[in-house]
DSSP file (Angstrom, degrees, kcal/mol; ACC not computed):
  #  RESIDUE AA STRUCTURE BP1 BP2  ACC     N-H-->O    O-->H-N    N-H-->O    O-->H-N    TCO  KAPPA ALPHA  PHI   PSI    X-CA   Y-CA   Z-CA
    1    1 A X              0   0    0      0, 0.0   145,-3.0     0, 0.0     2,-0.4   0.000 360.0 360.0 360.0 141.9 -219.0   19.2   97.8
    2    2 A X  E     -AB  32 145A   0     30,-2.4    30,-3.4   143,-0.2     2,-0.4  -0.997 360.0-175.9-132.1 131.7 -219.5   17.1   94.7
    3    3 A X  E     -AB  31 144A   0    141,-3.1   141,-2.3    -2,-0.4     2,-0.5  -0.949  21.4-155.7-129.2 148.7 -217.0   14.7   93.2
    4    4 A X  E     -AB  30 143A   0     26,-1.9    26,-2.7    -2,-0.4     2,-0.5  -0.996  22.9-163.6-114.0 123.0 -216.8   12.5   90.2
    5    5 A X  E     -AB  29 142A   0    137,-3.4   137,-2.7    -2,-0.5     2,-0.5  -0.923   5.9-171.1-113.1 128.9 -214.3    9.7   90.9
    6    6 A X  E     -AB  28 141A   0     22,-2.7    22,-2.6    -2,-0.5     2,-0.5  -0.979  20.4-136.1-121.6 127.2 -212.9    7.6   88.1
    7    7 A X  E     -A   27   0A   0    133,-2.3   130,-3.3    -2,-0.5   133,-0.5  -0.712  37.3-168.6 -76.4 125.7 -210.8    4.5   88.6
    8    8 A X  E     -AB  26 136A   0     18,-2.8    18,-1.9    -2,-0.5   128,-0.2  -0.848  43.0-155.1-123.6 154.3 -207.9    4.8   86.2
    9    9 A X  E    S-     0   0A   0    126,-3.0     2,-0.3     1,-0.4   127,-0.1   0.700  95.9  -9.7 -85.6 -27.7 -205.1    2.8   84.7
   10   10 A X  E     + B   0 135A   0    125,-0.8   125,-2.4    16,-0.1    -1,-0.4  -0.956  66.8 177.3-165.3 151.7 -203.4    6.2   84.1
   11   11 A X  E     -CB  23 134A   0     12,-2.0    12,-2.8    -2,-0.3     2,-0.3  -0.985   2.2-179.2-156.6 153.4 -204.1    9.9   84.3
   12   12 A X  E     -CB  22 133A   0    121,-2.5   121,-2.3    -2,-0.3     2,-0.4  -0.983  16.3-147.5-151.7 159.9 -202.4   13.2   83.9
   13   13 A X  E     -CB  21 132A   0      8,-2.4     7,-3.3    -2,-0.3     8,-1.5  -0.998  17.5-176.6-129.2 126.7 -203.0   16.9   84.1
   14   14 A X  E     -CB  19 131A   0    117,-2.4   117,-2.7    -2,-0.4     2,-0.4  -0.941   8.4-164.1-123.5 148.6 -201.1   19.4   81.9
   15   15 A X  E >  S-CB  18 130A   0      3,-2.7     3,-1.8    -2,-0.4   115,-0.1  -0.989  77.8 -11.9-132.1 122.6 -201.4   23.2   81.9
   16   16 A X  T 3  S-     0   0    0    113,-0.6    -1,-0.1    -2,-0.4     3,-0.1   0.879 130.6 -53.1  56.0  38.5 -200.1   25.2   78.9
   17   17 A X  T 3  S+     0   0    0      1,-0.2     2,-0.5   114,-0.0    -1,-0.3   0.488 115.2 117.6  80.6   0.5 -198.4   22.1   77.5
   18   18 A X  E <   -C   15   0A   0     -3,-1.8    -3,-2.7     0, 0.0     2,-0.4  -0.896  69.5-121.2-107.5 128.7 -196.5   21.4   80.8
   19   19 A X  E     +C   14   0A   0     -2,-0.5    -5,-0.3    -5,-0.2     3,-0.1  -0.504  33.1 174.1 -66.8 121.4 -197.2   18.2   82.7
   20   20 A X  E     -     0   0A   0     -7,-3.3     2,-0.3     1,-0.4    -6,-0.2   0.846  63.9  -0.9 -96.7 -45.8 -198.5   19.1   86.2
   21   21 A X  E     -C   13   0A   0     -8,-1.5    -8,-2.4   101,-0.1    -1,-0.4  -0.991  59.7-178.3-147.9 151.5 -199.4   15.7   87.7
   22   22 A X  E     +C   12   0A   0     -2,-0.3     2,-0.3   -10,-0.2   -10,-0.2  -0.968   4.2 173.7-153.4 136.0 -199.3   12.0   86.5
   23   23 A X  E     -C   11   0A   0    -12,-2.8   -12,-2.0    -2,-0.3     3,-0.1  -0.932  19.3-151.1-135.4 162.0 -200.3    8.7   88.0
   24   24 A X  S    S+     0   0    0      1,-0.4    -1,-0.1    -2,-0.3   -16,-0.1   0.327  78.2   7.8 -95.4-125.9 -200.6    5.1   87.0
   25   25 A X  S    S+     0   0    0    -15,-0.1    47,-1.8    45,-0.1    -1,-0.4  -0.316 102.6  71.0 -60.4 130.2 -203.3    2.9   88.8
   26   26 A X  E    S-Ad   8  72A   0    -18,-1.9   -18,-2.8    45,-0.3     2,-0.4  -0.967  77.9 -44.2 166.9-147.7 -205.5    5.0   91.0
   27   27 A X  E     -Ad   7  73A   0     45,-2.3    47,-2.2    -2,-0.3     2,-0.6  -0.974  24.8-154.5-124.6 133.9 -208.2    7.5   91.1
   28   28 A X  E     -Ad   6  74A   0    -22,-2.6   -22,-2.7    -2,-0.4     2,-0.6  -0.953  21.1-164.1-101.8 122.8 -208.9   10.7   89.3
   29   29 A X  E     -Ad   5  75A   0     45,-3.3    47,-2.9    -2,-0.6     2,-0.5  -0.941   9.0-163.1-116.2 114.4 -211.1   12.9   91.5
   30   30 A X  E     -Ad   4  76A   0    -26,-2.7   -26,-1.9    -2,-0.6     2,-0.5  -0.846  19.4-158.7 -90.0 124.7 -212.9   15.9   89.9
   31   31 A X  E     -Ad   3  77A   0     45,-3.0    47,-3.5    -2,-0.5     2,-0.4  -0.929  15.3-171.9-121.0 123.2 -214.0   18.2   92.8
   32   32 A X  E     -A    2   0A   0    -30,-3.4   -30,-2.4    -2,-0.5     2,-0.4  -0.931  11.1-160.8-109.0 136.7 -216.8   20.8   92.8
   33   33 A X        -     0   0    0     -2,-0.4    64,-3.3   -32,-0.2     2,-0.3  -0.945   3.6-164.7-121.8 134.8 -217.1   23.1   95.8
   34   34 A X  B >   -F   96   0B   0     -2,-0.4     3,-1.9    62,-0.3    62,-0.2  -0.763  36.9-105.0-113.0 162.3 -220.1   25.2   96.8
   35   35 A X  T 3  S+     0   0    0     60,-0.9    61,-0.1     1,-0.3    -1,-0.1   0.810 116.8  57.3 -53.0 -36.5 -220.3   28.1   99.3
   36   36 A X  T 3  S+     0   0    0     59,-0.2    -1,-0.3     2,-0.0    59,-0.0   0.540  82.0 114.1 -78.0  -6.1 -222.0   26.0  102.0
   37   37 A X    <   +     0   0    0     -3,-1.9     2,-0.2     3,-0.1    68,-0.0  -0.328  40.1 164.0 -70.8 150.2 -219.1   23.4  102.1
   38   38 A X     >  -     0   0    0     67,-0.0     4,-1.8    -2,-0.0     3,-0.5  -0.807  53.1 -70.4-149.6-172.5 -216.9   23.1  105.2
   39   39 A X  H  > S+     0   0    0      1,-0.2     4,-2.7    -2,-0.2     5,-0.2   0.827 124.4  59.0 -59.9 -35.2 -214.4   21.0  107.1
   40   40 A X  H  > S+     0   0    0      1,-0.2     4,-2.4     2,-0.2    -1,-0.2   0.895 105.0  49.2 -61.0 -41.0 -217.1   18.4  107.9
   41   41 A X  H  > S+     0   0    0     -3,-0.5     4,-2.4     2,-0.2    -2,-0.2   0.911 112.3  49.3 -63.0 -42.9 -217.7   17.9  104.2
   42   42 A X  H  X S+     0   0    0     -4,-1.8     4,-2.6     2,-0.2     5,-0.2   0.940 111.4  47.8 -59.1 -50.2 -213.9   17.5  103.6
   43   43 A X  H  X S+     0   0    0     -4,-2.7     4,-2.1     1,-0.2     5,-0.2   0.933 115.1  45.0 -60.7 -48.7 -213.5   15.0  106.4
   44   44 A X  H  X S+     0   0    0     -4,-2.4     4,-2.1     1,-0.2    -1,-0.2   0.916 114.8  48.0 -61.9 -43.9 -216.5   12.9  105.3
   45   45 A X  H  X S+     0   0    0     -4,-2.4     4,-2.8    -5,-0.2     5,-0.2   0.880 109.6  51.4 -68.0 -40.8 -215.5   12.9  101.7
   46   46 A X  H  X S+     0   0    0     -4,-2.6     4,-2.4     2,-0.2     5,-0.2   0.917 111.0  47.9 -62.9 -43.7 -211.9   12.0  102.2
   47   47 A X  H  X S+     0   0    0     -4,-2.1     4,-2.0    -5,-0.2    -2,-0.2   0.920 113.0  50.1 -59.7 -41.5 -212.9    9.0  104.4
   48   48 A X  H  X S+     0   0    0     -4,-2.1     4,-1.2    -5,-0.2    -2,-0.2   0.919 112.1  46.2 -64.1 -45.0 -215.4    8.0  101.7
   49   49 A X  H >< S+     0   0    0     -4,-2.8     3,-0.5     1,-0.2    17,-0.3   0.935 114.4  46.0 -65.3 -47.1 -212.9    8.2   98.8
   50   50 A X  H 3< S+     0   0    0     -4,-2.4    17,-0.6     1,-0.2    16,-0.6   0.848 116.2  47.2 -66.7 -32.8 -210.0    6.4  100.6
   51   51 A X  H 3< S+     0   0    0     -4,-2.0    -1,-0.2    -5,-0.2    -2,-0.2   0.617  79.0 122.0 -84.3 -13.4 -212.5    3.6  101.8
   52   52 A X    <<  -     0   0    0     -4,-1.2     2,-1.3    -3,-0.5    14,-0.3  -0.272  56.4-146.7 -53.4 123.6 -214.2    3.1   98.4
   53   53 A X        +     0   0    0      1,-0.2    12,-0.3    12,-0.2    -1,-0.1  -0.690  53.1 129.0 -95.9  85.1 -213.7   -0.6   97.5
   54   54 A X        +     0   0    0     -2,-1.3     2,-0.4    10,-0.8    -1,-0.2   0.218  43.3  91.5-123.1  10.1 -213.5   -0.2   93.7
   55   55 A X  E    S-G   64   0C   0      9,-2.4     9,-2.6    -3,-0.2     8,-1.8  -0.886  80.0-107.6-110.5 143.6 -210.3   -2.2   93.0
   56   56 A X  E     -G   62   0C   0     -2,-0.4     6,-0.2     6,-0.3     2,-0.1  -0.358  25.9-148.4 -71.3 142.5 -210.3   -5.8   92.2
   57   57 A X    >   -     0   0    0      4,-2.1     3,-2.2    -2,-0.1    -1,-0.1  -0.321  47.4 -77.9 -92.3-173.0 -209.0   -8.4   94.7
   58   58 A X  T 3  S+     0   0    0      1,-0.3    -2,-0.1     2,-0.1    -1,-0.0   0.696 133.9  55.8 -61.5 -17.5 -207.3  -11.7   93.6
   59   59 A X  T 3  S-     0   0    0      2,-0.2    -1,-0.3     0, 0.0     3,-0.1   0.417 119.5-108.9 -91.1  -0.7 -210.8  -13.1   92.7
   60   60 A X  S <  S+     0   0    0     -3,-2.2     2,-0.4     1,-0.3    -2,-0.1   0.700  77.5 132.5  78.0  22.1 -211.5  -10.2   90.3
   61   61 A X        -     0   0    0     -6,-0.1    -4,-2.1    -4,-0.0     2,-1.4  -0.877  69.5-113.0-105.2 136.0 -214.1   -8.7   92.7
   62   62 A X  E    S+G   56   0C   0     -2,-0.4    -6,-0.3    -6,-0.2    -9,-0.1  -0.496  73.7 125.0 -68.7  97.0 -214.1   -5.0   93.6
   63   63 A X  E     +     0   0C   0     -8,-1.8     2,-0.3    -2,-1.4    -1,-0.2   0.318  43.7  84.2-138.7   2.5 -213.1   -5.5   97.2
   64   64 A X  E     -G   55   0C   0     -9,-2.6    -9,-2.4    -3,-0.2   -10,-0.8  -0.874  61.3-143.2-115.5 146.0 -210.0   -3.4   97.7
   65   65 A X     >  -     0   0    0     -2,-0.3     4,-2.1   -12,-0.3     5,-0.2  -0.361  40.7 -89.4 -92.7-178.6 -209.7    0.3   98.5
   66   66 A X  T  4>S+     0   0    0    -16,-0.6     5,-2.3   -17,-0.3     4,-0.5   0.860 127.9  50.9 -61.5 -39.0 -207.0    2.7   97.1
   67   67 A X  T >45S+     0   0    0    -17,-0.6     3,-1.2     2,-0.2    -1,-0.2   0.944 110.8  48.0 -65.0 -47.5 -204.7    2.0  100.0
   68   68 A X  T 345S+     0   0    0      1,-0.3    -2,-0.2     2,-0.1    -1,-0.2   0.867 113.9  48.2 -60.7 -37.2 -205.0   -1.8   99.5
   69   69 A X  T 3<5S-     0   0    0     -4,-2.1    -1,-0.3     1,-0.0    -2,-0.2   0.532 105.5-132.2 -81.6  -5.9 -204.4   -1.3   95.8
   70   70 A X  T < 5 +     0   0    0     -3,-1.2    -3,-0.2    -4,-0.5    -2,-0.1   0.882  54.5 154.3  51.5  42.8 -201.4    0.9   96.5
   71   71 A X      < -     0   0    0     -5,-2.3   -45,-0.3    -6,-0.1     2,-0.3  -0.313  38.3-126.0 -90.4 179.1 -202.8    3.4   94.0
   72   72 A X  E     -d   26   0A   0    -47,-1.8   -45,-2.3   -48,-0.1     2,-0.4  -0.756  14.6-140.0-120.9 166.3 -202.4    7.1   93.6
   73   73 A X  E     -d   27   0A   0     47,-0.3    49,-2.7    -2,-0.3     2,-0.4  -0.986   7.7-164.8-132.4 140.2 -204.8   10.0   93.4
   74   74 A X  E     -de  28 122A   0    -47,-2.2   -45,-3.3    -2,-0.4     2,-0.5  -0.988  12.5-157.0-118.0 136.8 -205.1   13.2   91.3
   75   75 A X  E     -de  29 123A   0     47,-2.3    49,-1.3    -2,-0.4     2,-0.5  -0.962   9.2-174.2-115.7 124.7 -207.5   15.9   92.4
   76   76 A X  E     -d   30   0A   0    -47,-2.9   -45,-3.0    -2,-0.5     2,-0.2  -0.981  23.1-131.2-121.3 124.1 -208.8   18.4   89.8
   77   77 A X  E     +d   31   0A   0     -2,-0.5     2,-0.2   -47,-0.2   -45,-0.2  -0.560  30.1 175.9 -71.6 135.6 -210.9   21.4   90.9
   78   78 A X    >   -     0   0    0    -47,-3.5     3,-1.8    -2,-0.2     4,-0.2  -0.725  17.5-177.3-147.8  92.9 -214.0   21.6   88.5
   79   79 A X  G >  S+     0   0    0      1,-0.3     3,-2.1    -2,-0.2    -1,-0.1   0.726  78.2  76.8 -62.6 -22.3 -216.6   24.2   89.3
   80   80 A X  G >  S+     0   0    0      1,-0.3     3,-1.5     2,-0.2    -1,-0.3   0.670  77.4  75.3 -64.5 -15.3 -218.7   23.0   86.4
   81   81 A X  G <  S+     0   0    0     -3,-1.8    -1,-0.3     1,-0.3    -2,-0.2   0.714  90.5  58.0 -67.1 -18.3 -219.8   20.0   88.7
   82   82 A X  G <  S+     0   0    0     -3,-2.1    13,-0.5    -4,-0.2    -1,-0.3   0.242  81.3 136.8 -93.7  13.9 -222.0   22.5   90.5
   83   83 A X    <   -     0   0    0     -3,-1.5     2,-0.5    10,-0.1    10,-0.2  -0.288  44.0-149.9 -63.6 140.9 -223.9   23.4   87.4
   84   84 A X  B     +H   92   0D   0      8,-2.7     8,-2.4     1,-0.1     3,-0.1  -0.961  17.3 175.6-108.4 127.8 -227.6   23.8   87.4
   85   85 A X        +     0   0    0     -2,-0.5    -1,-0.1     6,-0.2     6,-0.1   0.069  45.2 112.3-118.3  25.4 -229.4   23.0   84.2
   86   86 A X  S    S+     0   0    0      1,-0.1     2,-0.5     6,-0.1    -1,-0.1   0.888  76.0  46.2 -66.6 -40.6 -233.0   23.4   85.3
   87   87 A X  S    S-     0   0    0      3,-0.1     3,-0.2    -3,-0.1    -1,-0.1  -0.895 114.7 -35.8-111.2 129.4 -233.7   26.5   83.2
   88   88 A X  S    S-     0   0    0     -2,-0.5     3,-0.0     1,-0.2     0, 0.0  -0.076  83.5 -68.6  64.6-161.2 -232.8   26.7   79.5
   89   89 A X  S    S+     0   0    0      2,-0.1     2,-0.7     1,-0.0    -1,-0.2   0.481 104.9  87.6-110.8  -6.9 -229.7   25.3   77.9
   90   90 A X  S    S-     0   0    0     -3,-0.2    -3,-0.1     1,-0.0    -6,-0.1  -0.842  79.4-126.2 -95.5 115.1 -227.1   27.5   79.4
   91   91 A X        -     0   0    0     -2,-0.7     2,-0.4    -6,-0.1    -6,-0.2  -0.216  15.4-139.5 -58.5 147.5 -225.8   26.1   82.8
   92   92 A X  B     -H   84   0D   0     -8,-2.4    -8,-2.7     1,-0.1     3,-0.2  -0.910  12.9-169.1-106.5 138.8 -225.9   28.3   85.8
   93   93 A X    >   +     0   0    0     -2,-0.4     3,-1.1   -10,-0.2   -10,-0.1  -0.018  47.6 123.4-113.8  26.9 -222.9   28.1   88.2
   94   94 A X  T 3  S+     0   0    0      1,-0.3    -1,-0.1   -10,-0.1   -11,-0.1   0.789  72.1  56.1 -61.5 -27.3 -224.5   30.1   91.0
   95   95 A X  T 3  S+     0   0    0    -13,-0.5   -60,-0.9    -3,-0.2    -1,-0.3   0.738  84.4 102.0 -75.4 -22.3 -224.0   27.2   93.4
   96   96 A X  B <  S-F   34   0B   0     -3,-1.1   -62,-0.3   -62,-0.2   -17,-0.1  -0.372  81.1-110.1 -67.6 137.0 -220.2   27.1   92.8
   97   97 A X        -     0   0    0    -64,-3.3   -64,-0.1    -2,-0.1    -1,-0.1  -0.329  30.3-111.6 -66.0 146.4 -218.1   28.7   95.5
   98   98 A X    >>  -     0   0    0      1,-0.1     4,-3.1     4,-0.1     3,-1.7  -0.376  35.9-103.4 -70.3 157.3 -216.3   32.0   94.7
   99   99 A X  H 3> S+     0   0    0      1,-0.3     4,-2.5     2,-0.2     5,-0.4   0.849 119.6  61.6 -53.2 -38.0 -212.5   31.6   94.6
  100  100 A X  H 34 S+     0   0    0      1,-0.2    -1,-0.3     2,-0.2     4,-0.3   0.757 117.3  31.5 -64.0 -22.0 -212.0   33.2   98.0
  101  101 A X  H <> S+     0   0    0     -3,-1.7     4,-1.5     2,-0.1    -2,-0.2   0.840 121.7  47.9 -92.3 -51.5 -214.0   30.3   99.5
  102  102 A X  H  X S+     0   0    0     -4,-3.1     4,-3.0     1,-0.2     5,-0.2   0.849 102.8  59.4 -70.3 -38.4 -213.1   27.6   97.1
  103  103 A X  H  X S+     0   0    0     -4,-2.5     4,-2.3    -5,-0.2    -1,-0.2   0.946 109.0  42.9 -59.2 -50.9 -209.3   28.0   96.9
  104  104 A X  H  > S+     0   0    0     -5,-0.4     4,-2.3    -4,-0.3    -1,-0.2   0.890 115.8  49.7 -66.1 -34.3 -208.7   27.4  100.7
  105  105 A X  H  X S+     0   0    0     -4,-1.5     4,-2.6     2,-0.2    -2,-0.2   0.902 110.0  51.3 -68.2 -39.2 -211.2   24.5  100.8
  106  106 A X  H  X S+     0   0    0     -4,-3.0     4,-2.4     2,-0.2    -2,-0.2   0.935 111.1  47.6 -62.4 -45.1 -209.5   22.9   97.8
  107  107 A X  H  X S+     0   0    0     -4,-2.3     4,-2.2    -5,-0.2    -2,-0.2   0.900 113.3  47.2 -59.3 -45.2 -206.2   23.2   99.4
  108  108 A X  H  X S+     0   0    0     -4,-2.3     4,-2.5     2,-0.2    -1,-0.2   0.865 111.2  52.3 -64.8 -37.3 -207.5   21.7  102.7
  109  109 A X  H  X S+     0   0    0     -4,-2.6     4,-2.8     2,-0.2     5,-0.2   0.927 110.2  47.7 -60.8 -47.9 -209.2   18.9  100.8
  110  110 A X  H  X S+     0   0    0     -4,-2.4     4,-2.4     2,-0.2    -2,-0.2   0.893 114.0  47.3 -62.7 -41.4 -206.0   18.0   99.0
  111  111 A X  H  X S+     0   0    0     -4,-2.2     4,-2.4     2,-0.2    -2,-0.2   0.936 113.8  47.4 -65.1 -46.5 -204.0   18.0  102.3
  112  112 A X  H  X S+     0   0    0     -4,-2.5     4,-2.7     2,-0.2    -2,-0.2   0.898 112.7  48.6 -60.8 -44.8 -206.7   15.9  104.1
  113  113 A X  H  X S+     0   0    0     -4,-2.8     4,-2.5     2,-0.2     5,-0.2   0.914 110.1  51.9 -67.1 -40.6 -206.9   13.4  101.2
  114  114 A X  H  X>S+     0   0    0     -4,-2.4     4,-2.2    -5,-0.2     5,-1.3   0.934 111.5  47.6 -55.4 -45.4 -203.0   13.2  101.2
  115  115 A X  H  <5S+     0   0    0     -4,-2.4    -2,-0.2     1,-0.2    -1,-0.2   0.938 112.9  47.8 -62.7 -47.5 -203.1   12.5  104.9
  116  116 A X  H  <5S+     0   0    0     -4,-2.7    -1,-0.2     1,-0.2    -2,-0.2   0.868 115.5  45.0 -63.9 -36.5 -205.8    9.9  104.6
  117  117 A X  H  <5S-     0   0    0     -4,-2.5    -1,-0.2     2,-0.2    -2,-0.2   0.775 106.1-128.2 -77.5 -29.1 -204.0    8.2  101.7
  118  118 A X  T  <5S+     0   0    0     -4,-2.2     2,-0.3     1,-0.2    -3,-0.2   0.623  79.5  58.1  88.1  12.4 -200.7    8.3  103.4
  119  119 A X  S   <S-     0   0    0     -5,-1.3    -1,-0.2    -6,-0.2    -2,-0.2  -0.972  97.2 -65.7-162.2 165.4 -198.8    9.9  100.5
  120  120 A X        -     0   0    0     -2,-0.3     2,-0.4    -3,-0.1   -47,-0.3  -0.223  43.2-141.8 -59.5 147.9 -198.9   13.0   98.4
  121  121 A X        -     0   0    0    -11,-0.2   -47,-0.2   -49,-0.1    -7,-0.1  -0.920  16.7-123.0-110.1 136.6 -201.9   13.5   96.1
  122  122 A X  E     -e   74   0A   0    -49,-2.7   -47,-2.3    -2,-0.4     2,-0.3  -0.372  33.1-169.7 -74.1 160.8 -201.4   15.0   92.6
  123  123 A X  E     -e   75   0A   0    -49,-0.2   -47,-0.2  -103,-0.2  -110,-0.1  -0.899  23.9-137.0-140.7 167.8 -203.3   18.1   91.6
  124  124 A X        -     0   0    0    -49,-1.3     2,-0.4    -2,-0.3    -1,-0.1  -0.004  47.9 -90.5 -95.6-147.6 -204.2   20.4   88.8
  125  125 A X    >   -     0   0    0    -48,-0.1     3,-2.4     3,-0.1     5,-0.1  -0.969  39.5-109.8-136.0 121.9 -204.1   24.1   89.4
  126  126 A X  T 3  S+     0   0    0     -2,-0.4     3,-0.1     1,-0.3   -48,-0.1  -0.196 100.0   3.6 -51.5 125.4 -207.2   26.0   90.6
  127  127 A X  T 3  S+     0   0    0      1,-0.3    -1,-0.3   -50,-0.1     2,-0.1   0.317  99.8 129.8  86.1 -10.4 -208.7   28.2   87.9
  128  128 A X    <   -     0   0    0     -3,-2.4     2,-1.0     1,-0.1    -1,-0.3  -0.380  69.8-111.0 -80.7 156.2 -206.3   27.1   85.2
  129  129 A X        -     0   0    0     -3,-0.1  -113,-0.6    -2,-0.1     2,-0.3  -0.780  52.8-173.9 -81.2 103.2 -207.2   25.9   81.8
  130  130 A X  E     -B   15   0A   0     -2,-1.0     2,-0.6  -115,-0.1  -115,-0.2  -0.688  28.6-144.9-106.4 151.9 -206.2   22.2   82.2
  131  131 A X  E     -B   14   0A   0   -117,-2.7  -117,-2.4    -2,-0.3     2,-0.5  -0.977  21.3-165.4-114.0 116.6 -206.0   19.3   79.9
  132  132 A X  E     -B   13   0A   0     -2,-0.6     2,-0.4  -119,-0.2  -119,-0.2  -0.902   6.0-174.9-108.1 125.0 -206.9   16.1   81.7
  133  133 A X  E     +B   12   0A   0   -121,-2.3  -121,-2.5    -2,-0.5     2,-0.3  -0.943  11.9 158.8-117.4 138.5 -206.1   12.8   80.2
  134  134 A X  E     -B   11   0A   0     -2,-0.4     2,-0.5  -123,-0.2  -123,-0.2  -0.995  39.5-140.0-155.2 157.8 -207.1    9.4   81.6
  135  135 A X  E     -B   10   0A   0   -125,-2.4  -126,-3.0    -2,-0.3  -125,-0.8  -0.941  32.9-142.3-116.5 101.7 -207.6    5.8   80.8
  136  136 A X  E     -B    8   0A   0     -2,-0.5     2,-0.8  -128,-0.2  -128,-0.3  -0.473  11.6-139.3 -68.7 129.7 -210.7    4.9   82.7
  137  137 A X  E    S-     0   0A   0   -130,-3.3     3,-0.3    -2,-0.2  -130,-0.2  -0.815  74.9 -13.2 -97.8 108.8 -210.4    1.3   84.1
  138  138 A X  E    S-     0   0A   0     -2,-0.8     2,-0.1     1,-0.3    -1,-0.1  -0.527 107.5 -87.7 137.2 -71.2 -213.6   -0.7   83.9
  139  139 A X  E    S+     0   0A   0     -2,-0.2     2,-0.5  -132,-0.1    -1,-0.3   0.507  74.1 172.3 -76.6 145.0 -215.0    1.8   83.3
  140  140 A X  E     +     0   0A   0   -133,-0.5  -133,-2.3    -3,-0.3     2,-0.4  -0.973   3.7 162.8-121.8 112.3 -215.6    2.7   86.9
  141  141 A X  E     -B    6   0A   0     -2,-0.5     2,-0.4  -135,-0.2  -135,-0.2  -0.996  10.7-175.9-134.9 126.9 -217.1    6.1   87.6
  142  142 A X  E     -B    5   0A   0   -137,-2.7  -137,-3.4    -2,-0.4     2,-0.4  -0.978  11.1-154.9-128.6 133.8 -218.7    7.1   90.8
  143  143 A X  E     +B    4   0A   0     -2,-0.4     2,-0.4  -139,-0.2  -139,-0.2  -0.924  15.0 179.8-108.0 132.5 -220.5   10.4   91.8
  144  144 A X  E     -B    3   0A   0   -141,-2.3  -141,-3.1    -2,-0.4     2,-0.4  -0.997  10.8-169.6-133.9 138.6 -220.7   11.5   95.4
  145  145 A X  E >   -B    2   0A   0     -2,-0.4     3,-1.9     3,-0.3  -143,-0.2  -0.998  19.0-147.5-127.1 126.2 -222.4   14.7   96.9
  146  146 A X  G >  S+     0   0    0   -145,-3.0     3,-0.5    -2,-0.4  -144,-0.1   0.705  99.6  64.7 -66.9 -19.0 -221.8   15.5  100.5
  147  147 A X  G 3  S+     0   0    0   -146,-0.4    -1,-0.3     1,-0.2     3,-0.1   0.561 102.2  50.7 -81.0  -7.2 -225.3   17.0  100.6
  148  148 A X  G <   +     0   0    0     -3,-1.9    -3,-0.3     1,-0.1    -1,-0.2  -0.505  64.3 143.1-123.6  62.2 -226.7   13.5  100.0
  149  149 A X    <         0   0    0     -3,-0.5    -1,-0.1     1,-0.2    -2,-0.1   0.665 360.0 360.0 -79.0 -15.4 -224.9   11.4  102.6
  150  150 A X              0   0    0     -3,-0.1    -1,-0.2     0, 0.0    -2,-0.0   0.490 360.0 360.0 -74.6 360.0 -227.9    9.2  103.3
């Protein structure tokens, strides 16, 4: 699994002009899933996301996690995060999981992250043409790949 995490002042996801999810302070998580991903990747990544200390404390130092900051999270599936650009100019998505693998893993990831956060997590819609809006706070943007845990 590969994620791009953005600390946001606000974020929303719309599909066909209809608002699907919206948050104020929190994290926008773009999630890429590959065929080899499993429950161990989900568990590790959820702990990592909820534990990330990327929110300012009273001294202005990034020392609080999402729970401490009482923030919210939106998770958007994004197979393009698995792109390979080694050959030519057209990205290859061969590493991206097929829908029959990715959809259940996406659902499990969202459930696990909700449980770790202690409240519901907003989502996009798997496979939909989504419009994602955000105000990146900082900016703070972090990339994590479960295949590079060291």
